[in-house]
C-alpha positions in Angstrom: 214.8 137.8 85.7 216.0 136.4 88.9 219.5 137.0 89.3 222.0 136.7 92.0 225.7 138.3 91.1 228.8 136.9 92.9 232.2 138.4 93.1 234.9 136.5 95.0 237.2 139.2 96.9 240.4 138.7 98.7 240.8 142.1 101.1 244.1 141.1 103.1 247.2 141.3 101.4 246.1 140.9 97.4 247.9 141.3 94.2 251.6 140.2 95.6 252.8 140.5 91.9 252.1 144.6 92.1 254.7 144.5 95.4 257.4 146.0 93.2 255.4 148.9 92.6 252.6 149.2 95.1 253.1 148.8 99.4 250.9 146.0 100.9 248.4 149.2 101.8 248.3 150.3 98.5 247.8 147.0 97.3 244.7 146.5 99.9 243.5 150.1 98.7 243.7 149.6 95.0 242.1 146.0 95.3 239.3 147.5 97.1 238.9 149.9 94.4 238.8 147.3 91.8 236.0 145.8 93.5 233.9 148.7 93.7 234.2 149.2 90.0 233.1 145.8 89.3 230.3 146.2 91.8 229.1 149.4 90.1 229.3 147.3 86.8 226.6 145.1 88.2 223.5 144.8 85.7 220.5 146.5 86.9 219.1 143.2 86.6 220.8 141.5 89.5 218.7 141.8 92.7 221.3 140.8 95.0 225.1 141.3 94.6 227.4 139.1 97.1 231.0 139.6 97.7 232.8 136.3 98.8 235.5 137.6 100.8 238.3 135.9 102.5 238.4 137.9 105.8 236.0 138.0 108.5 236.5 141.8 109.3 235.5 142.9 105.8 232.5 144.8 104.9 230.8 146.6 102.1 228.0 148.8 102.1 227.0 148.1 98.2 226.8 144.5 98.7 226.0 141.6 101.0 229.3 139.7 102.3 229.8 136.2 102.7 233.0 134.9 104.5 234.7 132.0 102.5 235.5 129.4 105.0 236.6 127.1 102.4 238.5 127.2 99.5 236.9 129.5 96.3 235.6 126.5 94.5 233.9 125.0 97.5 232.3 128.1 98.3 231.0 129.0 94.8 229.5 125.6 94.7 228.0 125.6 97.7 226.4 129.1 96.6 225.7 127.7 93.1 223.6 124.9 94.6 221.7 127.1 97.0 221.2 130.2 94.5 217.6 129.2 93.5 218.0 131.5 90.6 220.3 132.7 87.6 224.1 133.4 88.8 226.3 135.9 87.4 230.2 135.3 88.9 232.6 138.1 88.1 236.4 138.3 89.4 237.0 141.3 91.6 240.1 142.1 89.6 238.3 143.7 86.3 238.6 147.3 87.0 237.5 147.9 83.0 234.3 146.0 83.3 231.1 147.7 82.6 227.7 147.3 82.5 227.0 146.8 78.5 229.8 143.8 78.7 228.3 142.3 81.8 224.6 142.4 80.2 226.2 140.7 77.2 226.7 137.7 79.1 223.2 137.7 81.1 221.3 138.1 77.6 223.1 134.9 76.1 220.3 132.4 74.9 223.0 129.6 76.1 222.7 127.8 79.2 226.2 129.0 80.2 228.2 132.3 79.2 231.7 132.4 79.5 234.4 135.2 79.5 238.1 133.9 79.5 240.8 135.7 81.0 244.4 135.6 80.0 246.5 132.7 80.3 243.3 130.2 80.2 241.5 131.9 83.2 237.7 132.5 83.3 237.0 136.1 84.4 233.3 135.9 84.3 230.3 133.6 84.2 226.7 133.5 83.8 224.7 130.4 84.8 221.0 130.2 84.0 220.9 126.8 86.0 223.9 126.9 88.6 222.8 123.4 89.9 223.9 122.4 86.8 227.4 123.5 86.8 230.1 123.2 89.1 233.4 125.8 89.5 236.9 124.6 89.0 239.0 127.8 89.3 242.9 127.9 88.8 244.9 126.4 86.1 243.3 126.2 83.0 240.0 127.2 84.3 238.4 128.0 80.8 238.9 125.0 79.1 238.1 123.0 82.3 234.8 124.9 82.3 233.8 124.1 79.0 234.3 120.6 79.6 232.2 120.8 82.8 229.5 122.7 80.9 229.3 119.5 78.2 229.6 116.9 81.0 226.0 118.6 82.4 224.6 119.0 78.9 224.7 122.9 78.7 225.0 124.9 75.6 227.5 127.6 76.1 228.3 130.8 74.3 231.9 132.2 74.8 231.9 135.9 75.2 235.0 137.9 73.8 235.3 141.2 75.7 238.1 143.5 76.0 236.8 144.7 79.1 236.1 141.3 80.7 239.4 140.1 79.3 241.6 142.2 81.0 242.1 141.1 84.7 245.1 142.9 86.9 247.8 140.9 88.2 250.8 142.1 86.7 252.7 145.7 86.9 252.3 146.0 82.7 248.7 145.5 83.4 248.3 149.1 85.0 248.6 150.4 81.7 245.3 149.5 80.5 243.7 150.9 83.9 245.4 154.0 83.1 244.3 154.2 79.3 240.8 152.4 79.2 239.9 153.0 82.8 236.7 154.8 84.2 236.4 154.7 87.6 238.0 154.6 91.1 240.8 152.1 90.1 242.0 154.6 87.5 241.6 157.6 90.1 243.4 156.1 92.7 246.5 155.2 90.5 246.5 158.8 89.4 246.1 160.0 92.8 249.2 157.8 93.5 251.4 159.5 91.1 251.2 156.9 88.3 251.0 157.9 84.7 251.7 156.4 81.3 255.6 156.5 80.1 255.6 156.0 76.3 258.6 154.5 75.5 260.0 152.8 71.8 257.9 149.9 71.2 255.9 150.0 74.6 254.3 151.8 76.8 254.7 151.5 80.5 253.7 153.0 83.7 255.8 155.4 85.9 255.0 157.0 89.4 256.3 159.8 91.9 258.2 159.6 95.2 257.1 157.5 97.7 256.0 160.5 100.2 253.9 161.7 97.2 252.0 158.4 97.3 251.3 158.4 101.0 249.7 161.9 100.6 247.5 160.4 97.9 246.1 157.8 100.0 245.4 159.9 102.6 243.3 162.0 99.9 241.5 158.9 98.8 240.7 157.6 102.2 239.4 160.9 103.8 
């Protein structure tokens, strides 16, 4: 198998819906931690890992970096056309992703495997022939991608995976990272002073003081 793994990534001012509980610096470090967790989950069958970054100053020692000069869809579709191999596309905000869940995608017998996200999104794609597909993210991308596969005459397998379904956008999503996370994302939240706060009917997250959080960032970045 010749496999190229692709991860879109926004390094500057990401995850603005977490602004109520994380500063911009914290969000940028947390996003990098999630990216590193996803890179660590890429199956060994992948011969190349590419991060599609939105900032020219971004670098990554564990993956090749290509700068997104167009929109996400255009960047992905350009890569699909020139890939010359099978493609695994994984979003960067899946801190629970593991190698086993991604191997489920690349082990499909279908032409296309899709792992849906919450709210109709697409969190991961596996394409045996990326030239017979096009990306159309934002909005109900899962349904759009099913339609695109049908348009190209591709068979599809939908991979129902908790670890690939759980993307992080809202404060409430941090609960899942603290419960199920195994990597840098969970460790970073714990260093910042986040912990679980069980309440009647629901579990939330809480954190320590701002001064303790700043000391935590210094330890992570040291």
